Biotite code that builds the C-alpha atoms (Angstrom):
import biotite.structure as struc

atoms = struc.array([
    struc.Atom([-30.539, -9.384, -32.777], chain_id="A", res_id=1, res_name="MET", atom_name="CA", element="C"),
    struc.Atom([-29.477, -7.013, -30.160], chain_id="A", res_id=2, res_name="SER", atom_name="CA", element="C"),
    struc.Atom([-27.263, -7.681, -27.647], chain_id="A", res_id=3, res_name="SER", atom_name="CA", element="C"),
    struc.Atom([-28.979, -7.485, -24.202], chain_id="A", res_id=4, res_name="PRO", atom_name="CA", element="C"),
    struc.Atom([-28.042, -3.921, -22.343], chain_id="A", res_id=5, res_name="THR", atom_name="CA", element="C"),
    struc.Atom([-25.925, -4.507, -18.986], chain_id="A", res_id=6, res_name="ARG", atom_name="CA", element="C"),
    struc.Atom([-26.249, -1.924, -15.938], chain_id="A", res_id=7, res_name="THR", atom_name="CA", element="C"),
    struc.Atom([-23.666, -0.926, -14.520], chain_id="A", res_id=8, res_name="PRO", atom_name="CA", element="C"),
    struc.Atom([-22.514, -2.239, -11.020], chain_id="A", res_id=9, res_name="PRO", atom_name="CA", element="C"),
    struc.Atom([-24.025, -0.620, -8.486], chain_id="A", res_id=10, res_name="SER", atom_name="CA", element="C"),
    struc.Atom([-22.137, 2.627, -6.948], chain_id="A", res_id=11, res_name="LEU", atom_name="CA", element="C"),
    struc.Atom([-24.372, 3.052, -3.493], chain_id="A", res_id=12, res_name="GLY", atom_name="CA", element="C"),
    struc.Atom([-26.731, 5.415, -5.331], chain_id="A", res_id=13, res_name="GLY", atom_name="CA", element="C"),
    struc.Atom([-23.805, 7.703, -6.313], chain_id="A", res_id=14, res_name="ARG", atom_name="CA", element="C"),
    struc.Atom([-23.132, 8.538, -9.608], chain_id="A", res_id=15, res_name="SER", atom_name="CA", element="C"),
    struc.Atom([-19.298, 8.168, -10.629], chain_id="A", res_id=16, res_name="PRO", atom_name="CA", element="C"),
    struc.Atom([-19.298, 12.167, -11.124], chain_id="A", res_id=17, res_name="MET", atom_name="CA", element="C"),
    struc.Atom([-19.697, 12.741, -7.297], chain_id="A", res_id=18, res_name="SER", atom_name="CA", element="C"),
    struc.Atom([-17.373, 9.514, -6.524], chain_id="A", res_id=19, res_name="MET", atom_name="CA", element="C"),
    struc.Atom([-14.331, 11.615, -8.549], chain_id="A", res_id=20, res_name="MET", atom_name="CA", element="C"),
    struc.Atom([-15.223, 14.814, -6.639], chain_id="A", res_id=21, res_name="GLU", atom_name="CA", element="C"),
    struc.Atom([-14.445, 12.965, -3.219], chain_id="A", res_id=22, res_name="ASN", atom_name="CA", element="C"),
    struc.Atom([-11.414, 11.422, -4.612], chain_id="A", res_id=23, res_name="LEU", atom_name="CA", element="C"),
    struc.Atom([-8.195, 12.866, -3.451], chain_id="A", res_id=24, res_name="LEU", atom_name="CA", element="C"),
    struc.Atom([-6.114, 10.748, -6.033], chain_id="A", res_id=25, res_name="GLY", atom_name="CA", element="C"),
    struc.Atom([-4.294, 7.364, -6.289], chain_id="A", res_id=26, res_name="LEU", atom_name="CA", element="C"),
    struc.Atom([-1.941, 6.090, -3.855], chain_id="A", res_id=27, res_name="LEU", atom_name="CA", element="C"),
    struc.Atom([0.381, 3.906, -5.646], chain_id="A", res_id=28, res_name="ARG", atom_name="CA", element="C"),
    struc.Atom([1.812, 1.201, -3.300], chain_id="A", res_id=29, res_name="ILE", atom_name="CA", element="C"),
    struc.Atom([5.016, -0.500, -4.546], chain_id="A", res_id=30, res_name="ARG", atom_name="CA", element="C"),
    struc.Atom([5.225, -3.779, -2.692], chain_id="A", res_id=31, res_name="VAL", atom_name="CA", element="C"),
    struc.Atom([9.093, -4.586, -2.991], chain_id="A", res_id=32, res_name="LYS", atom_name="CA", element="C"),
    struc.Atom([10.400, -7.377, -0.801], chain_id="A", res_id=33, res_name="ARG", atom_name="CA", element="C"),
    struc.Atom([9.607, -9.680, 2.338], chain_id="A", res_id=34, res_name="GLY", atom_name="CA", element="C"),
    struc.Atom([12.638, -9.732, 4.741], chain_id="A", res_id=35, res_name="VAL", atom_name="CA", element="C"),
    struc.Atom([12.830, -13.087, 7.124], chain_id="A", res_id=36, res_name="ASN", atom_name="CA", element="C"),
    struc.Atom([9.399, -13.964, 7.059], chain_id="A", res_id=37, res_name="LEU", atom_name="CA", element="C"),
    struc.Atom([8.118, -16.922, 8.904], chain_id="A", res_id=38, res_name="ALA", atom_name="CA", element="C"),
    struc.Atom([8.012, -20.584, 7.685], chain_id="A", res_id=39, res_name="VAL", atom_name="CA", element="C"),
    struc.Atom([4.458, -21.814, 7.769], chain_id="A", res_id=40, res_name="ARG", atom_name="CA", element="C"),
    struc.Atom([4.642, -24.837, 5.612], chain_id="A", res_id=41, res_name="ASP", atom_name="CA", element="C"),
    struc.Atom([7.593, -27.635, 6.338], chain_id="A", res_id=42, res_name="VAL", atom_name="CA", element="C"),
    struc.Atom([10.576, -25.637, 5.258], chain_id="A", res_id=43, res_name="ARG", atom_name="CA", element="C"),
    struc.Atom([9.364, -22.369, 3.940], chain_id="A", res_id=44, res_name="SER", atom_name="CA", element="C"),
    struc.Atom([6.533, -20.504, 2.846], chain_id="A", res_id=45, res_name="SER", atom_name="CA", element="C"),
    struc.Atom([4.424, -19.085, -0.308], chain_id="A", res_id=46, res_name="ASP", atom_name="CA", element="C"),
    struc.Atom([3.941, -15.839, 0.725], chain_id="A", res_id=47, res_name="PRO", atom_name="CA", element="C"),
    struc.Atom([1.328, -13.004, -0.932], chain_id="A", res_id=48, res_name="TYR", atom_name="CA", element="C"),
    struc.Atom([0.525, -9.367, 0.560], chain_id="A", res_id=49, res_name="VAL", atom_name="CA", element="C"),
    struc.Atom([-2.821, -8.055, 0.969], chain_id="A", res_id=50, res_name="VAL", atom_name="CA", element="C"),
    struc.Atom([-3.525, -4.432, 1.361], chain_id="A", res_id=51, res_name="VAL", atom_name="CA", element="C"),
    struc.Atom([-6.379, -2.759, 2.789], chain_id="A", res_id=52, res_name="LYS", atom_name="CA", element="C"),
    struc.Atom([-7.820, 0.681, 2.836], chain_id="A", res_id=53, res_name="MET", atom_name="CA", element="C"),
    struc.Atom([-11.857, 1.107, 3.921], chain_id="A", res_id=54, res_name="ALA", atom_name="CA", element="C"),
    struc.Atom([-13.433, -1.016, 1.738], chain_id="A", res_id=55, res_name="LYS", atom_name="CA", element="C"),
    struc.Atom([-10.604, -1.584, -0.752], chain_id="A", res_id=56, res_name="GLN", atom_name="CA", element="C"),
    struc.Atom([-8.690, -4.699, -0.955], chain_id="A", res_id=57, res_name="LYS", atom_name="CA", element="C"),
    struc.Atom([-5.710, -5.899, -3.311], chain_id="A", res_id=58, res_name="LEU", atom_name="CA", element="C"),
    struc.Atom([-3.302, -8.429, -3.459], chain_id="A", res_id=59, res_name="LYS", atom_name="CA", element="C"),
    struc.Atom([0.038, -9.225, -4.690], chain_id="A", res_id=60, res_name="THR", atom_name="CA", element="C"),
    struc.Atom([1.156, -12.517, -6.798], chain_id="A", res_id=61, res_name="ARG", atom_name="CA", element="C"),
    struc.Atom([2.113, -15.735, -4.706], chain_id="A", res_id=62, res_name="VAL", atom_name="CA", element="C"),
    struc.Atom([6.042, -16.166, -4.447], chain_id="A", res_id=63, res_name="ILE", atom_name="CA", element="C"),
    struc.Atom([6.768, -19.920, -4.040], chain_id="A", res_id=64, res_name="LYS", atom_name="CA", element="C"),
    struc.Atom([9.030, -21.421, -1.515], chain_id="A", res_id=65, res_name="LYS", atom_name="CA", element="C"),
    struc.Atom([10.612, -18.073, -0.431], chain_id="A", res_id=66, res_name="ASP", atom_name="CA", element="C"),
    struc.Atom([10.789, -16.459, 2.835], chain_id="A", res_id=67, res_name="VAL", atom_name="CA", element="C"),
    struc.Atom([12.481, -13.699, 1.319], chain_id="A", res_id=68, res_name="ASN", atom_name="CA", element="C"),
    struc.Atom([10.085, -12.860, -1.580], chain_id="A", res_id=69, res_name="PRO", atom_name="CA", element="C"),
    struc.Atom([10.773, -10.109, -4.171], chain_id="A", res_id=70, res_name="GLU", atom_name="CA", element="C"),
    struc.Atom([7.267, -8.895, -5.157], chain_id="A", res_id=71, res_name="TRP", atom_name="CA", element="C"),
    struc.Atom([8.443, -5.645, -6.727], chain_id="A", res_id=72, res_name="ASN", atom_name="CA", element="C"),
    struc.Atom([4.699, -5.104, -7.519], chain_id="A", res_id=73, res_name="GLU", atom_name="CA", element="C"),
    struc.Atom([2.510, -1.677, -7.715], chain_id="A", res_id=74, res_name="ASP", atom_name="CA", element="C"),
    struc.Atom([-0.849, -1.797, -6.001], chain_id="A", res_id=75, res_name="LEU", atom_name="CA", element="C"),
    struc.Atom([-3.026, 1.560, -6.493], chain_id="A", res_id=76, res_name="THR", atom_name="CA", element="C"),
    struc.Atom([-5.823, 2.398, -4.307], chain_id="A", res_id=77, res_name="LEU", atom_name="CA", element="C"),
    struc.Atom([-8.186, 5.659, -4.503], chain_id="A", res_id=78, res_name="SER", atom_name="CA", element="C"),
    struc.Atom([-8.001, 7.847, -1.441], chain_id="A", res_id=79, res_name="VAL", atom_name="CA", element="C"),
    struc.Atom([-10.613, 9.959, -0.388], chain_id="A", res_id=80, res_name="SER", atom_name="CA", element="C"),
    struc.Atom([-9.866, 10.405, 3.416], chain_id="A", res_id=81, res_name="ASP", atom_name="CA", element="C"),
    struc.Atom([-5.761, 10.790, 4.333], chain_id="A", res_id=82, res_name="PRO", atom_name="CA", element="C"),
    struc.Atom([-6.718, 9.658, 7.847], chain_id="A", res_id=83, res_name="SER", atom_name="CA", element="C"),
    struc.Atom([-7.875, 5.993, 7.256], chain_id="A", res_id=84, res_name="ILE", atom_name="CA", element="C"),
    struc.Atom([-4.763, 3.951, 7.938], chain_id="A", res_id=85, res_name="PRO", atom_name="CA", element="C"),
    struc.Atom([-3.479, 1.351, 5.042], chain_id="A", res_id=86, res_name="VAL", atom_name="CA", element="C"),
    struc.Atom([-3.491, -2.239, 6.270], chain_id="A", res_id=87, res_name="LYS", atom_name="CA", element="C"),
    struc.Atom([-0.871, -5.035, 5.171], chain_id="A", res_id=88, res_name="LEU", atom_name="CA", element="C"),
    struc.Atom([-1.170, -8.254, 5.757], chain_id="A", res_id=89, res_name="THR", atom_name="CA", element="C"),
    struc.Atom([1.096, -11.447, 4.371], chain_id="A", res_id=90, res_name="VAL", atom_name="CA", element="C"),
    struc.Atom([-0.378, -14.816, 3.995], chain_id="A", res_id=91, res_name="TYR", atom_name="CA", element="C"),
    struc.Atom([1.381, -18.144, 3.193], chain_id="A", res_id=92, res_name="ASP", atom_name="CA", element="C"),
    struc.Atom([-1.080, -19.911, 0.013], chain_id="A", res_id=93, res_name="HIS", atom_name="CA", element="C"),
    struc.Atom([-2.000, -23.084, 0.929], chain_id="A", res_id=94, res_name="ASP", atom_name="CA", element="C"),
    struc.Atom([-3.814, -24.964, -1.740], chain_id="A", res_id=95, res_name="THR", atom_name="CA", element="C"),
    struc.Atom([-6.090, -28.069, 0.476], chain_id="A", res_id=96, res_name="PHE", atom_name="CA", element="C"),
    struc.Atom([-6.605, -25.691, 3.529], chain_id="A", res_id=97, res_name="SER", atom_name="CA", element="C"),
    struc.Atom([-7.250, -21.911, 4.375], chain_id="A", res_id=98, res_name="LYS", atom_name="CA", element="C"),
    struc.Atom([-4.290, -19.628, 3.933], chain_id="A", res_id=99, res_name="ASP", atom_name="CA", element="C"),
    struc.Atom([-1.931, -19.093, 7.022], chain_id="A", res_id=100, res_name="ASP", atom_name="CA", element="C"),
    struc.Atom([-1.786, -15.545, 8.256], chain_id="A", res_id=101, res_name="LYS", atom_name="CA", element="C"),
    struc.Atom([2.096, -14.521, 8.442], chain_id="A", res_id=102, res_name="MET", atom_name="CA", element="C"),
    struc.Atom([1.664, -11.095, 10.269], chain_id="A", res_id=103, res_name="GLY", atom_name="CA", element="C"),
    struc.Atom([-0.073, -7.807, 9.679], chain_id="A", res_id=104, res_name="ASP", atom_name="CA", element="C"),
    struc.Atom([1.187, -3.607, 9.371], chain_id="A", res_id=105, res_name="ALA", atom_name="CA", element="C"),
    struc.Atom([-0.451, -0.582, 9.689], chain_id="A", res_id=106, res_name="GLU", atom_name="CA", element="C"),
    struc.Atom([0.403, 2.703, 8.258], chain_id="A", res_id=107, res_name="PHE", atom_name="CA", element="C"),
    struc.Atom([-0.396, 6.204, 8.015], chain_id="A", res_id=108, res_name="ASP", atom_name="CA", element="C"),
    struc.Atom([-0.339, 8.330, 5.070], chain_id="A", res_id=109, res_name="ILE", atom_name="CA", element="C"),
    struc.Atom([-0.976, 11.576, 6.640], chain_id="A", res_id=110, res_name="LYS", atom_name="CA", element="C"),
    struc.Atom([3.026, 12.777, 6.832], chain_id="A", res_id=111, res_name="PRO", atom_name="CA", element="C"),
    struc.Atom([3.195, 11.714, 3.190], chain_id="A", res_id=112, res_name="PHE", atom_name="CA", element="C"),
    struc.Atom([-0.166, 13.274, 1.912], chain_id="A", res_id=113, res_name="ILE", atom_name="CA", element="C"),
    struc.Atom([1.142, 16.691, 3.952], chain_id="A", res_id=114, res_name="GLU", atom_name="CA", element="C"),
    struc.Atom([4.612, 16.579, 1.761], chain_id="A", res_id=115, res_name="ALA", atom_name="CA", element="C"),
    struc.Atom([2.669, 16.477, -1.047], chain_id="A", res_id=116, res_name="LEU", atom_name="CA", element="C"),
    struc.Atom([0.641, 19.518, -0.364], chain_id="A", res_id=117, res_name="LYS", atom_name="CA", element="C"),
    struc.Atom([3.719, 21.331, -0.330], chain_id="A", res_id=118, res_name="MET", atom_name="CA", element="C"),
    struc.Atom([5.068, 23.177, -3.311], chain_id="A", res_id=119, res_name="ASN", atom_name="CA", element="C"),
    struc.Atom([8.283, 21.125, -4.038], chain_id="A", res_id=120, res_name="LEU", atom_name="CA", element="C"),
    struc.Atom([8.794, 22.262, -7.878], chain_id="A", res_id=121, res_name="GLN", atom_name="CA", element="C"),
    struc.Atom([12.633, 22.949, -8.311], chain_id="A", res_id=122, res_name="GLY", atom_name="CA", element="C"),
    struc.Atom([14.083, 21.500, -5.188], chain_id="A", res_id=123, res_name="LEU", atom_name="CA", element="C"),
    struc.Atom([17.121, 19.101, -6.089], chain_id="A", res_id=124, res_name="PRO", atom_name="CA", element="C"),
    struc.Atom([16.161, 15.266, -6.566], chain_id="A", res_id=125, res_name="SER", atom_name="CA", element="C"),
    struc.Atom([17.105, 13.468, -3.254], chain_id="A", res_id=126, res_name="GLY", atom_name="CA", element="C"),
    struc.Atom([15.937, 16.071, -0.778], chain_id="A", res_id=127, res_name="THR", atom_name="CA", element="C"),
    struc.Atom([14.133, 15.323, 2.217], chain_id="A", res_id=128, res_name="VAL", atom_name="CA", element="C"),
    struc.Atom([11.092, 16.626, 2.894], chain_id="A", res_id=129, res_name="ILE", atom_name="CA", element="C"),
    struc.Atom([9.732, 15.011, 6.231], chain_id="A", res_id=130, res_name="THR", atom_name="CA", element="C"),
    struc.Atom([10.801, 12.014, 8.082], chain_id="A", res_id=131, res_name="ARG", atom_name="CA", element="C"),
    struc.Atom([8.741, 9.662, 10.620], chain_id="A", res_id=132, res_name="VAL", atom_name="CA", element="C"),
    struc.Atom([10.260, 8.154, 13.505], chain_id="A", res_id=133, res_name="GLN", atom_name="CA", element="C"),
    struc.Atom([9.350, 4.199, 14.609], chain_id="A", res_id=134, res_name="PRO", atom_name="CA", element="C"),
    struc.Atom([7.028, 4.332, 17.522], chain_id="A", res_id=135, res_name="SER", atom_name="CA", element="C"),
    struc.Atom([4.758, 1.945, 19.556], chain_id="A", res_id=136, res_name="ARG", atom_name="CA", element="C"),
    struc.Atom([2.245, 3.849, 16.936], chain_id="A", res_id=137, res_name="GLN", atom_name="CA", element="C"),
    struc.Atom([3.484, 3.008, 13.989], chain_id="A", res_id=138, res_name="ASN", atom_name="CA", element="C"),
    struc.Atom([5.222, -0.968, 12.459], chain_id="A", res_id=139, res_name="CYS", atom_name="CA", element="C"),
    struc.Atom([8.345, 1.247, 11.059], chain_id="A", res_id=140, res_name="LEU", atom_name="CA", element="C"),
    struc.Atom([11.253, -0.608, 11.654], chain_id="A", res_id=141, res_name="VAL", atom_name="CA", element="C"),
    struc.Atom([13.798, 2.276, 11.030], chain_id="A", res_id=142, res_name="GLU", atom_name="CA", element="C"),
    struc.Atom([13.400, 6.045, 10.113], chain_id="A", res_id=143, res_name="GLU", atom_name="CA", element="C"),
    struc.Atom([10.968, 6.361, 7.196], chain_id="A", res_id=144, res_name="SER", atom_name="CA", element="C"),
    struc.Atom([11.898, 9.506, 4.919], chain_id="A", res_id=145, res_name="ARG", atom_name="CA", element="C"),
    struc.Atom([9.528, 11.248, 2.773], chain_id="A", res_id=146, res_name="VAL", atom_name="CA", element="C"),
    struc.Atom([11.847, 12.324, -0.341], chain_id="A", res_id=147, res_name="ILE", atom_name="CA", element="C"),
    struc.Atom([11.530, 14.882, -3.220], chain_id="A", res_id=148, res_name="TRP", atom_name="CA", element="C"),
    struc.Atom([12.730, 12.506, -5.962], chain_id="A", res_id=149, res_name="SER", atom_name="CA", element="C"),
    struc.Atom([12.815, 13.147, -10.122], chain_id="A", res_id=150, res_name="GLU", atom_name="CA", element="C"),
    struc.Atom([9.870, 15.459, -9.611], chain_id="A", res_id=151, res_name="ASP", atom_name="CA", element="C"),
    struc.Atom([7.997, 13.953, -7.584], chain_id="A", res_id=152, res_name="ARG", atom_name="CA", element="C"),
    struc.Atom([7.201, 12.785, -3.574], chain_id="A", res_id=153, res_name="VAL", atom_name="CA", element="C"),
    struc.Atom([8.220, 9.478, -2.650], chain_id="A", res_id=154, res_name="VAL", atom_name="CA", element="C"),
    struc.Atom([8.455, 7.681, 0.645], chain_id="A", res_id=155, res_name="GLN", atom_name="CA", element="C"),
    struc.Atom([10.064, 4.095, 1.420], chain_id="A", res_id=156, res_name="ASP", atom_name="CA", element="C"),
    struc.Atom([8.989, 2.114, 4.394], chain_id="A", res_id=157, res_name="MET", atom_name="CA", element="C"),
    struc.Atom([10.666, -1.118, 6.488], chain_id="A", res_id=158, res_name="CYS", atom_name="CA", element="C"),
    struc.Atom([7.512, -2.051, 8.310], chain_id="A", res_id=159, res_name="LEU", atom_name="CA", element="C"),
    struc.Atom([7.870, -4.954, 10.623], chain_id="A", res_id=160, res_name="ARG", atom_name="CA", element="C"),
    struc.Atom([5.497, -7.741, 10.937], chain_id="A", res_id=161, res_name="LEU", atom_name="CA", element="C"),
    struc.Atom([2.829, -7.771, 13.999], chain_id="A", res_id=162, res_name="ARG", atom_name="CA", element="C"),
    struc.Atom([1.552, -10.929, 15.720], chain_id="A", res_id=163, res_name="ASN", atom_name="CA", element="C"),
    struc.Atom([4.048, -13.277, 14.297], chain_id="A", res_id=164, res_name="VAL", atom_name="CA", element="C"),
    struc.Atom([7.527, -14.120, 15.534], chain_id="A", res_id=165, res_name="GLU", atom_name="CA", element="C"),
    struc.Atom([9.765, -12.541, 12.786], chain_id="A", res_id=166, res_name="CYS", atom_name="CA", element="C"),
    struc.Atom([9.343, -10.444, 9.277], chain_id="A", res_id=167, res_name="GLY", atom_name="CA", element="C"),
    struc.Atom([9.276, -7.220, 7.683], chain_id="A", res_id=168, res_name="GLU", atom_name="CA", element="C"),
    struc.Atom([7.924, -5.861, 4.556], chain_id="A", res_id=169, res_name="VAL", atom_name="CA", element="C"),
    struc.Atom([9.546, -3.194, 2.279], chain_id="A", res_id=170, res_name="GLU", atom_name="CA", element="C"),
    struc.Atom([7.196, -0.904, 0.586], chain_id="A", res_id=171, res_name="ILE", atom_name="CA", element="C"),
    struc.Atom([7.477, 2.586, -1.608], chain_id="A", res_id=172, res_name="GLN", atom_name="CA", element="C"),
    struc.Atom([4.570, 5.177, -1.431], chain_id="A", res_id=173, res_name="LEU", atom_name="CA", element="C"),
    struc.Atom([3.895, 7.180, -4.968], chain_id="A", res_id=174, res_name="GLN", atom_name="CA", element="C"),
    struc.Atom([1.096, 9.648, -5.454], chain_id="A", res_id=175, res_name="TRP", atom_name="CA", element="C"),
    struc.Atom([-0.826, 9.787, -8.600], chain_id="A", res_id=176, res_name="ILE", atom_name="CA", element="C"),
    struc.Atom([-3.483, 12.853, -9.522], chain_id="A", res_id=177, res_name="ASN", atom_name="CA", element="C"),
    struc.Atom([-6.068, 12.321, -11.372], chain_id="A", res_id=178, res_name="LEU", atom_name="CA", element="C"),
    struc.Atom([-7.864, 14.579, -13.648], chain_id="A", res_id=179, res_name="PRO", atom_name="CA", element="C"),
    struc.Atom([-11.335, 15.614, -12.319], chain_id="A", res_id=180, res_name="GLY", atom_name="CA", element="C"),
    struc.Atom([-10.985, 14.204, -8.648], chain_id="A", res_id=181, res_name="SER", atom_name="CA", element="C"),
    struc.Atom([-10.767, 17.110, -5.756], chain_id="A", res_id=182, res_name="LYS", atom_name="CA", element="C"),
    struc.Atom([-6.949, 16.782, -5.646], chain_id="A", res_id=183, res_name="GLY", atom_name="CA", element="C"),
    struc.Atom([-5.064, 17.884, -2.521], chain_id="A", res_id=184, res_name="LEU", atom_name="CA", element="C"),
])
């Protein structure tokens, strides 16, 4: 008796190959920690982070009863259009009701992508490639530097959460080149 054949999930009429052709690579977002997040339960919160880019949505694990959680978790998004901003939302996990929103932030990956396009081989580790200043257009708490570190480009960011009384989230961006993708 043979097992039934499974049809692959729909790719919206596109073959896996054509999807790879549009893909530039993967953006790894290390969600490091939350700082002074809002209290949404009696004395604390059970925070987790949701990261969205276009139709992709990923989330970290829930950290119980902690307004200064340490996630140190990697979330990986596929990037085909670097002009699409990444949106990050922090929620408080509730068992018996809808999870409470604890603020959101948005960030642009264009400065990071531009740095990736430069030929940086041979630079000393720790070299600052570019700096992004906090402004009304971004959620940065302080200057964010794109750095050449141990033969790769990384960007650390501290994001101030919007639509909430307090809270910041620290993240780090890294890039993964994919064989067979369009690349930068």
